[in-house]
C-alpha positions as CSV (number, residue, x, y, z in Angstrom):
1,M,0.0,0.0,0.0
2,S,1.4,3.4,-1.0
3,M,0.5,6.8,0.1
4,T,1.7,10.1,-1.5
5,S,3.4,12.7,0.6
6,G,0.6,15.1,0.0
7,A,-2.0,12.6,1.3
8,F,0.1,12.0,4.4
9,Y,0.3,15.6,5.3
10,G,-3.3,16.4,4.3
11,W,-4.7,13.7,6.6
12,G,-3.1,15.2,9.7
13,G,0.1,13.2,9.8
14,L,3.1,14.3,11.8
15,G,5.1,15.4,8.8
16,L,5.6,19.1,7.8
17,D,4.6,20.0,4.2
18,T,6.6,23.1,3.5
19,S,4.6,23.7,0.3
20,E,1.6,24.5,2.5
21,L,3.5,27.0,4.7
22,S,3.6,30.8,4.1
23,S,6.9,32.5,3.6
24,R,6.4,34.2,7.0
25,T,6.0,30.8,8.7
26,I,9.0,29.4,6.9
27,S,11.0,32.4,8.0
28,A,9.9,31.8,11.7
29,V,10.8,28.1,11.5
30,R,14.2,28.9,10.0
31,T,14.8,31.4,12.8
32,G,13.9,28.8,15.4
33,F,16.3,26.2,13.8
34,G,19.0,28.8,13.6
35,V,18.7,29.9,17.2
36,V,18.8,26.3,18.5
37,G,21.7,25.5,16.1
38,A,23.7,28.6,17.2
39,V,23.1,27.9,20.9
40,S,24.1,24.2,20.4
41,L,27.3,25.2,18.6
42,I,28.4,27.9,21.1
43,L,27.6,25.8,24.1
44,G,29.4,22.7,22.6
45,L,32.5,24.8,22.0
46,L,32.3,26.2,25.5
47,V,32.0,22.6,26.9
48,L,35.0,21.4,24.8
49,F,37.3,24.4,25.4
50,W,36.7,25.1,29.1
51,P,39.0,22.5,30.7
52,Q,38.5,23.8,34.2
53,A,34.7,23.6,34.0
54,T,33.1,21.9,37.0
55,L,30.1,19.6,37.0
56,S,27.8,22.4,38.0
57,V,29.0,24.5,35.0
58,I,28.6,21.6,32.5
59,A,25.1,20.9,33.9
60,F,24.2,24.6,33.5
61,L,25.3,24.6,29.9
62,F,23.4,21.5,29.0
63,G,20.4,22.7,30.9
64,L,20.5,26.0,29.1
65,Y,20.5,24.2,25.7
66,F,17.5,22.1,26.6
67,L,15.6,25.1,28.1
68,I,16.0,27.1,24.9
69,S,15.3,24.1,22.6
70,G,12.2,23.2,24.7
71,A,10.8,26.7,24.8
72,L,11.2,27.1,21.1
73,R,9.4,23.8,20.5
74,V,6.5,24.9,22.7
75,V,6.2,28.3,21.0
76,S,6.3,26.7,17.5
77,G,3.6,24.1,18.7
78,I,1.3,26.9,19.8
79,A,2.0,29.6,17.1
80,A,2.9,27.7,13.9
81,P,0.2,26.4,11.6
82,L,1.0,22.8,12.2
83,T,-1.2,19.7,11.8
84,P,-3.0,18.7,15.0
85,G,-0.7,15.7,15.6
86,L,2.5,17.6,15.1
87,R,1.2,20.5,17.2
88,V,0.5,18.3,20.2
89,L,3.7,16.4,19.8
90,S,5.8,19.6,19.5
91,I,4.2,21.0,22.7
92,I,4.7,17.8,24.7
93,V,8.3,17.3,23.6
94,G,9.0,21.0,24.2
95,L,7.7,20.7,27.8
96,L,9.8,17.6,28.4
97,L,13.0,19.2,27.1
98,F,12.2,22.3,29.2
99,I,11.7,20.2,32.3
100,V,15.0,18.4,31.7
101,G,16.7,21.8,31.3
102,I,15.3,23.0,34.6
103,V,16.3,19.8,36.5
104,A,19.9,20.0,35.1
105,I,20.2,23.6,36.1
106,R,18.6,23.3,39.6
107,N,20.3,20.1,40.6
108,P,23.8,20.4,39.0
109,L,25.6,18.6,41.8
110,S,23.3,15.6,42.1
111,S,25.6,13.3,40.3
112,L,27.4,12.8,37.0
113,A,25.3,9.7,36.3
114,V,22.0,11.7,36.7
115,L,23.3,14.4,34.4
116,G,24.3,11.9,31.8
117,M,21.0,10.2,32.0
118,L,19.1,13.5,31.6
119,V,21.2,14.5,28.6
120,G,20.8,11.1,27.0
121,I,17.1,10.9,27.4
122,A,16.6,14.5,26.2
123,W,18.6,13.9,23.0
124,I,16.7,10.7,22.2
125,I,13.4,12.5,22.6
126,E,14.6,15.4,20.5
127,G,15.9,13.0,17.8
128,I,12.5,11.1,17.7
129,M,10.7,14.4,17.4
130,A,13.0,15.6,14.5
131,L,12.3,12.3,12.6
132,A,8.6,12.7,13.3
133,E,8.4,16.2,11.9
134,T,10.6,15.6,8.9
135,E,9.5,18.2,6.3
136,S,9.1,17.8,2.6
137,G,11.5,19.6,0.3
138,G,15.3,20.1,0.1
139,S,16.0,20.2,3.9
140,R,14.4,16.7,4.4
141,W,17.8,15.0,4.6
142,Y,19.1,17.4,7.1
143,A,16.1,16.8,9.4
144,I,16.7,13.0,9.1
145,T,20.4,13.5,9.7
146,F,19.7,15.6,12.8
147,G,17.2,13.1,14.1
148,I,19.5,10.1,13.7
149,L,22.5,12.0,15.2
150,S,20.5,13.2,18.1
151,I,19.3,9.6,18.9
152,V,22.9,8.3,18.5
153,A,24.2,11.0,20.8
154,G,21.5,10.2,23.4
155,V,22.3,6.5,23.3
156,V,26.0,7.1,23.6
157,V,25.7,9.4,26.6
158,L,23.0,7.2,28.2
159,F,24.4,3.7,27.8
160,L,28.1,4.0,27.5
161,P,29.8,4.2,30.9
162,V,30.5,7.9,31.5
163,E,32.8,7.5,34.4
164,S,34.3,10.9,34.5
165,L,33.4,14.5,33.8
166,A,36.0,14.6,31.1
167,A,34.3,11.7,29.2
168,L,30.9,13.5,29.4
169,V,32.5,16.7,28.2
170,I,34.2,15.1,25.2
171,F,31.1,13.1,24.1
172,G,28.6,15.8,25.0
173,G,30.6,18.7,23.5
174,I,31.3,17.0,20.2
175,F,27.7,16.0,19.8
176,L,26.5,19.6,20.7
177,V,28.8,21.0,18.0
178,V,27.8,18.5,15.3
179,L,24.1,18.9,16.1
180,G,24.5,22.6,16.0
181,V,26.1,22.6,12.6
182,V,23.4,20.3,11.2
183,Q,20.7,22.4,12.6
184,L,22.2,25.6,11.2
185,V,22.4,24.0,7.7
186,R,18.8,22.9,8.2
187,A,17.8,26.5,9.0
188,I,19.4,27.7,5.8
189,T,17.8,24.9,3.6
190,F,14.3,24.7,5.2
191,G,11.5,25.5,2.8
192,R,13.6,25.8,-0.3
193,G,11.3,25.2,-3.2
194,G,7.6,25.6,-3.1
195,V,6.5,28.4,-0.7
196,R,3.1,29.9,-0.6
197,T,2.9,33.6,-0.7
198,A,1.4,35.6,2.2
């Protein structure tokens, strides 16, 4: 059984059909991707090149990333003209990421294992969401790449033994930088080809 992309989007699926979005909406989505990508890249570089950073500093940086990412997802879920399924999923995932960010910031000294678990779970959730909301058009492959990399990052941080702060810094920092770059490219390519006027 086959289903065209248009039918999938038209029946309220979770995908995002960029040909149905106005140029204003596409610009807002690009801005959101760009902000999250820039924050991820900057925080990733800070994590990697701040050798004297303590656990509380690392927790704050990861928490800040998830706070911003979660807040933007909630805003897009409320304000953007999404399908009902994607709107609900975006708001739920945004709230989950926001909660993870708050927990990481408010309890930075709980333990390295707890921080690793929070970061891993949040990345897996973010990756699943990115795959669910894969858009039509030229940026589709960047969305898929971001989703897969985010899930891989979450699994690595969650299931590999992170026995020291240095290990979490190396894994987490590299993934933040890579995910940031992919998200910035996605911001540039999102909605290329087929935009409704208005």
